[in-house]
TORKOL-4160 file (C-alpha; in steps of 0.2 Angstrom, whole numbers, padded with zeros to 4 digits, m for minus):
130
<pt num="1" X="0066" Y="0021" Z="m0074"/>
<pt num="2" X="0075" Y="0009" Z="m0066"/>
<pt num="3" X="0081" Y="0022" Z="m0054"/>
<pt num="4" X="0065" Y="0027" Z="m0048"/>
<pt num="5" X="0056" Y="0009" Z="m0047"/>
<pt num="6" X="0072" Y="0003" Z="m0036"/>
<pt num="7" X="0074" Y="0022" Z="m0026"/>
<pt num="8" X="0072" Y="0013" Z="m0010"/>
<pt num="9" X="0069" Y="0028" Z="m0002"/>
<pt num="10" X="0051" Y="0030" Z="m0012"/>
<pt num="11" X="0047" Y="0013" Z="m0005"/>
<pt num="12" X="0056" Y="0015" Z="0012"/>
<pt num="13" X="0042" Y="0031" Z="0013"/>
<pt num="14" X="0024" Y="0020" Z="0006"/>
<pt num="15" X="0030" Y="0007" Z="0022"/>
<pt num="16" X="0032" Y="0019" Z="0032"/>
<pt num="17" X="0017" Y="0028" Z="0032"/>
<pt num="18" X="0007" Y="0012" Z="0028"/>
<pt num="19" X="0015" Y="0006" Z="0044"/>
<pt num="20" X="0008" Y="0022" Z="0057"/>
<pt num="21" X="m0009" Y="0022" Z="0048"/>
<pt num="22" X="m0009" Y="0003" Z="0056"/>
<pt num="23" X="m0004" Y="0008" Z="0074"/>
<pt num="24" X="m0017" Y="0025" Z="0073"/>
<pt num="25" X="m0028" Y="0014" Z="0065"/>
<pt num="26" X="m0026" Y="m0002" Z="0076"/>
<pt num="27" X="m0026" Y="0011" Z="0093"/>
<pt num="28" X="m0044" Y="0019" Z="0083"/>
<pt num="29" X="m0052" Y="0002" Z="0080"/>
<pt num="30" X="m0048" Y="m0003" Z="0102"/>
<pt num="31" X="m0058" Y="0015" Z="0106"/>
<pt num="32" X="m0069" Y="0010" Z="0093"/>
<pt num="33" X="m0067" Y="0029" Z="0086"/>
<pt num="34" X="m0070" Y="0031" Z="0066"/>
<pt num="35" X="m0054" Y="0035" Z="0056"/>
<pt num="36" X="m0051" Y="0056" Z="0057"/>
<pt num="37" X="m0050" Y="0063" Z="0041"/>
<pt num="38" X="m0031" Y="0069" Z="0040"/>
<pt num="39" X="m0029" Y="0051" Z="0045"/>
<pt num="40" X="m0038" Y="0049" Z="0024"/>
<pt num="41" X="m0024" Y="0060" Z="0019"/>
<pt num="42" X="m0009" Y="0051" Z="0026"/>
<pt num="43" X="m0016" Y="0033" Z="0018"/>
<pt num="44" X="m0020" Y="0041" Z="0003"/>
<pt num="45" X="0000" Y="0049" Z="0001"/>
<pt num="46" X="0006" Y="0030" Z="0004"/>
<pt num="47" X="m0007" Y="0023" Z="m0009"/>
<pt num="48" X="m0001" Y="0037" Z="m0020"/>
<pt num="49" X="0018" Y="0028" Z="m0018"/>
<pt num="50" X="0012" Y="0014" Z="m0021"/>
<pt num="51" X="0005" Y="0017" Z="m0036"/>
<pt num="52" X="0018" Y="0027" Z="m0042"/>
<pt num="53" X="0031" Y="0013" Z="m0038"/>
<pt num="54" X="0018" Y="0001" Z="m0048"/>
<pt num="55" X="0016" Y="0012" Z="m0062"/>
<pt num="56" X="0038" Y="0015" Z="m0064"/>
<pt num="57" X="0038" Y="m0007" Z="m0061"/>
<pt num="58" X="0026" Y="m0007" Z="m0079"/>
<pt num="59" X="0035" Y="0004" Z="m0087"/>
<pt num="60" X="0052" Y="m0007" Z="m0083"/>
<pt num="61" X="0040" Y="m0022" Z="m0088"/>
<pt num="62" X="0037" Y="m0013" Z="m0105"/>
<pt num="63" X="0054" Y="m0011" Z="m0106"/>
<pt num="64" X="0060" Y="m0026" Z="m0106"/>
<pt num="65" X="0067" Y="m0026" Z="m0089"/>
<pt num="66" X="0062" Y="m0041" Z="m0079"/>
<pt num="67" X="0064" Y="m0045" Z="m0060"/>
<pt num="68" X="0073" Y="m0062" Z="m0055"/>
<pt num="69" X="0060" Y="m0069" Z="m0050"/>
<pt num="70" X="0042" Y="m0069" Z="m0055"/>
<pt num="71" X="0033" Y="m0068" Z="m0039"/>
<pt num="72" X="0038" Y="m0046" Z="m0039"/>
<pt num="73" X="0025" Y="m0044" Z="m0049"/>
<pt num="74" X="0014" Y="m0056" Z="m0041"/>
<pt num="75" X="0017" Y="m0046" Z="m0023"/>
<pt num="76" X="0018" Y="m0028" Z="m0033"/>
<pt num="77" X="m0003" Y="m0032" Z="m0041"/>
<pt num="78" X="m0004" Y="m0035" Z="m0020"/>
<pt num="79" X="0000" Y="m0021" Z="m0016"/>
<pt num="80" X="m0006" Y="m0010" Z="m0028"/>
<pt num="81" X="m0024" Y="m0019" Z="m0025"/>
<pt num="82" X="m0020" Y="m0013" Z="m0009"/>
<pt num="83" X="m0018" Y="0003" Z="m0016"/>
<pt num="84" X="m0033" Y="0002" Z="m0022"/>
<pt num="85" X="m0046" Y="m0003" Z="m0008"/>
<pt num="86" X="m0038" Y="0012" Z="0002"/>
<pt num="87" X="m0044" Y="0025" Z="m0010"/>
<pt num="88" X="m0062" Y="0012" Z="m0010"/>
<pt num="89" X="m0063" Y="0012" Z="0009"/>
<pt num="90" X="m0060" Y="0033" Z="0010"/>
<pt num="91" X="m0077" Y="0045" Z="0012"/>
<pt num="92" X="m0088" Y="0045" Z="m0004"/>
<pt num="93" X="m0077" Y="0028" Z="m0013"/>
<pt num="94" X="m0086" Y="0013" Z="m0018"/>
<pt num="95" X="m0080" Y="0001" Z="m0004"/>
<pt num="96" X="m0086" Y="0011" Z="0010"/>
<pt num="97" X="m0103" Y="0004" Z="0011"/>
<pt num="98" X="m0095" Y="m0015" Z="0012"/>
<pt num="99" X="m0088" Y="m0009" Z="0028"/>
<pt num="100" X="m0096" Y="m0004" Z="0045"/>
<pt num="101" X="m0094" Y="0014" Z="0051"/>
<pt num="102" X="m0087" Y="0005" Z="0069"/>
<pt num="103" X="m0076" Y="m0011" Z="0059"/>
<pt num="104" X="m0068" Y="0006" Z="0048"/>
<pt num="105" X="m0054" Y="0008" Z="0058"/>
<pt num="106" X="m0050" Y="m0012" Z="0058"/>
<pt num="107" X="m0050" Y="m0012" Z="0039"/>
<pt num="108" X="m0037" Y="0003" Z="0035"/>
<pt num="109" X="m0028" Y="m0006" Z="0049"/>
<pt num="110" X="m0027" Y="m0024" Z="0042"/>
<pt num="111" X="m0028" Y="m0019" Z="0024"/>
<pt num="112" X="m0010" Y="m0004" Z="0028"/>
<pt num="113" X="m0002" Y="m0017" Z="0037"/>
<pt num="114" X="m0007" Y="m0032" Z="0024"/>
<pt num="115" X="0001" Y="m0016" Z="0008"/>
<pt num="116" X="0016" Y="m0012" Z="0021"/>
<pt num="117" X="0021" Y="m0034" Z="0020"/>
<pt num="118" X="0018" Y="m0034" Z="0003"/>
<pt num="119" X="0029" Y="m0020" Z="m0002"/>
<pt num="120" X="0042" Y="m0027" Z="0008"/>
<pt num="121" X="0040" Y="m0044" Z="0004"/>
<pt num="122" X="0040" Y="m0039" Z="m0016"/>
<pt num="123" X="0057" Y="m0029" Z="m0013"/>
<pt num="124" X="0063" Y="m0046" Z="m0005"/>
<pt num="125" X="0059" Y="m0052" Z="m0022"/>
<pt num="126" X="0065" Y="m0040" Z="m0034"/>
<pt num="127" X="0083" Y="m0035" Z="m0024"/>
<pt num="128" X="0086" Y="m0054" Z="m0014"/>
<pt num="129" X="0085" Y="m0064" Z="m0027"/>
<pt num="130" X="0095" Y="m0057" Z="m0039"/>
């Protein structure tokens, strides 16, 4: 399970997807346009990668493997919260009514940028603190 959680390609794919979602959503916000369906699909894929990383981290923690810095848990949990928020903002999601339609792209841009930063910080506390 350690190899899955520390699999860098999975992390970098999640960071790259969140970064791409941020860029597209930022441009859409500047143009005052809504988030298209294909971008929601990319955002959901990026969030799925975060959840997969989080689940493997929980399994590692339950097996007794701990990161060198306890902040790793905080950054991981906040990344998972961002992934949950992405799921909630999608069309039909539980957070959909909390964001005005003209601000939808801005919310997606901010969340995706935040999750990408949290993933990088979690990586730093999990790897470089050793």
